[in-house]
C-alpha positions as CSV (number, residue, x, y, z in Angstrom):
1,M,5.5,1.7,26.5
2,N,6.2,-0.4,29.1
3,V,9.3,-2.0,29.7
4,T,9.6,-5.5,31.6
5,L,12.4,-6.7,32.9
6,E,13.0,-9.9,34.5
7,L,15.0,-10.1,37.5
8,W,18.1,-11.7,36.1
9,Q,18.1,-8.6,33.3
10,A,17.5,-6.2,36.1
11,I,20.6,-7.2,38.5
12,L,22.2,-7.6,35.1
13,L,21.5,-4.1,34.4
14,L,22.3,-2.8,38.3
15,L,25.7,-4.6,38.2
16,A,26.9,-3.2,34.7
17,F,25.7,0.2,36.3
18,F,27.6,-0.2,39.8
19,G,30.4,-1.7,37.4
20,C,30.8,1.5,35.4
21,I,30.7,3.7,38.2
22,G,33.2,1.6,39.7
23,G,35.5,1.7,36.7
24,F,34.7,5.8,36.3
25,G,35.5,5.3,40.0
26,K,38.8,3.8,39.5
27,V,39.8,5.5,36.5
28,L,39.3,9.1,38.7
29,L,41.0,7.5,41.9
30,D,44.2,6.9,39.5
31,Q,44.1,10.2,37.8
32,F,43.8,11.5,41.4
33,E,46.4,9.4,42.6
34,K,48.5,10.1,39.3
35,R,47.8,14.4,40.0
36,L,48.8,13.9,43.8
37,G,52.1,11.8,42.6
38,E,52.9,14.3,40.1
39,R,52.6,17.1,42.9
40,F,54.5,15.5,45.5
41,D,57.6,15.2,42.6
42,A,57.1,19.0,42.2
43,V,57.3,19.5,45.9
44,E,60.2,17.4,46.3
45,T,62.3,19.0,43.1
46,S,61.6,22.3,44.7
47,R,62.7,21.1,47.9
48,A,66.2,19.4,47.0
49,E,66.6,22.5,44.7
50,G,65.8,24.8,47.6
51,R,68.1,22.7,50.0
52,K,71.0,22.8,47.3
53,L,70.5,26.6,47.0
54,W,70.7,26.9,51.3
55,D,73.5,24.8,51.0
56,D,75.4,27.0,48.9
57,R,74.6,29.7,50.5
58,F,75.6,28.3,54.0
59,G,78.7,27.2,52.2
60,R,79.5,30.7,51.1
61,L,78.9,32.4,54.5
62,E,80.6,30.0,56.5
63,S,83.8,30.5,54.4
64,R,83.3,33.9,54.5
65,Q,82.9,33.5,58.4
66,S,86.3,31.4,58.1
67,S,87.9,34.4,56.0
68,F,87.3,36.9,58.7
69,E,88.2,34.8,61.5
70,R,91.5,34.0,59.7
71,D,92.0,38.0,59.0
72,L,90.8,39.0,62.4
73,L,93.5,36.6,63.9
74,E,95.7,38.1,61.4
75,L,95.2,41.3,62.9
76,R,95.5,40.7,66.8
77,A,98.8,38.9,65.5
78,D,100.1,42.4,63.8
79,L,98.7,44.4,66.7
80,P,101.6,44.8,69.3
81,V,104.0,45.1,66.0
82,E,102.1,47.8,64.0
83,Y,100.5,50.1,67.1
84,V,101.7,51.6,70.3
85,R,99.1,51.6,73.2
86,R,98.1,55.1,74.5
87,E,99.7,54.5,77.9
88,D,103.0,53.3,76.1
89,H,102.8,56.4,73.9
90,I,102.1,58.8,76.9
91,R,105.0,57.3,78.9
92,F,107.3,57.6,75.7
93,E,106.4,61.2,75.4
94,T,106.8,62.1,79.3
95,V,110.2,60.5,78.9
96,I,111.4,62.6,75.8
97,N,110.0,65.4,77.5
98,A,111.9,65.2,80.5
99,K,115.2,64.6,78.5
100,L,114.4,67.6,76.7
101,D,114.0,69.7,79.6
102,A,116.8,68.6,81.3
103,L,119.0,69.6,78.3
104,Y,117.5,72.8,77.9
105,S,118.3,73.3,81.5
106,E,122.1,72.4,81.1
107,M,121.9,74.6,77.7
108,R,120.7,77.2,80.0
109,L,123.3,76.9,82.9
110,M,126.0,76.7,80.4
111,S,124.8,79.7,79.0
112,E,124.9,81.5,81.9
113,R,128.2,80.4,82.7
114,T,129.7,82.1,79.3
115,L,128.0,85.2,80.3
116,R,129.7,85.3,83.9
117,K,132.7,84.3,82.0
118,E,132.8,87.4,79.7
119,Q,131.7,89.8,82.5
120,H,134.7,89.2,84.5
């Protein structure tokens, strides 16, 4: 069995073959481009969701941080009113002890005077 082809038939057959290969290549590239587009869309959607989550998280952290700053400023404002420094407390205690010592000395002197008067 011999197949004889004329030149125009061989050229037409080659053109048809290359046309089929080109068509399949185009379909394959279109599918590849479609899948790549879907991947990019999925990545973009994921990135947008991740960005939204991070923005929400940072927003909560910023509000907590500002709340902490406000609480700290309130504590710093209340500090002189509510608390006494150690040095001030020691000074107050020393003054009170000195007054008590002076009162004790005066009471002892008065007691000695009354004893002397009773003995005479």
